[in-house]
N, C-alpha and C positions, 0 to 999 in steps of 0.2 A: 344683530339679532334679526332673524327672519320672522315675518308676520304673515300668517295665512288666514284669510277670511273664507269660511266655508258656508256662510249663510247668505240670506237675501240682501242684507244691507252691510255697509262698511262703517267702521269707526273712523273718525277723522283724526288728523295729526294731534290735535289738542287732547282728544280722549286717549290716545295711545302714548302720550308724553310720559306718564308716570312709569309705565312698564319699560319703555325704551330707555329712560334715564336711569333705571335701576341698575342695569349693567350685569346682573347675575344670570340672565336668561339667554339660552341659545336660540329658542324659538317660542312663539306665542301663536296659538290657534284660537279662533273664536267663531262662534255662530251668533249673529245678532240680527234682530228684526226691530225696526223702529215703528212706533205707532204714533197716533196724534199727539198724545200727552205723556207717553211712556215708551218703554222699550223692554225687550226681553232677550235673553240669550245666556250663553255660558262661555267661559274662557278657560284655556289650559295652557300652562307655560312650563317649559323644562328648565330647571335651575342647574346650570353647568357646574356650579361650585359644590353642591351637596347631592346632586343626582335625584332630587325630589321633583315631583310634578306639583305645581301650584294651580289651584282651581278656584274659580269665583263665578257666582251668578252675576249676570249683567242686567238683570231685571231691575227696573227703576221707574219712579214716577217723574213728573216734569220738574220736581224740585231738585233732583240730583241726576247726575249723569251715570252712564253704565260703568265707568271705571272709578266711581266714587269709592274711596277707601280701599284701593287695590292692595295696600299693605296688609290688610286683615284677611287675605285669602287663606283657604285651607291648603293642606299639604297631604300628599299620598306618595308611597313609594312606587317605583315603576313596576315591581312585581305585583303589588296589590292592584294596580291599574290593569295590567295585562291579564292577570288571572281572575279578574272580576270579583276579588274578595272585598274590594272597597269601591262602591259606586259613587262617582263624583258628579254624575249628571242627574238633574232633576226632571228633565223633559225627554220625551220619546224622540224628538227631532234632532237630538244631539249626536246621532250616529255618525254624522259627517266629521265631527271632532275626533271621535274615537278612531275612525278609519284613518284619518290623516296622522294622528298621533302614533298609531301602530306602524304606519309607513315610515315615519321619521325615527322612531325608536329602534326599529329593526334594520334600518338603513338600507 
C-alpha cells in the first residue's frame, strides 16, 4: 500500500498500523495537522477489492488518536467522488487530498 501525506504533519507508524494491516487498500492519502492537545485532518483510501473510496475525519482530542476507530470510516464510489455528487471532505483545506486522489484514480 502506498501512503501519501499532503498536509503539514505526518502520522507515525503506530497511527498508520490499522490501515496498513487491513490489506484491502491500494493507497491511502491524508492531510493532518497536529495541535497541542488535538489534531485535525482527513483521510481517503482506495479499496482495491470493491473499488470504493473509504474516508474518515482525523480530528481528535488528546484522549484518542487520529486513526481511532478506522474501521468505522465512510464509503463513497469513485464516480460519486469524481463527479462531486458526494462530498467527503469537511474542511476547505482538503483540496490537496482531492488533487492527489484524482491523479491516482486517473492514472
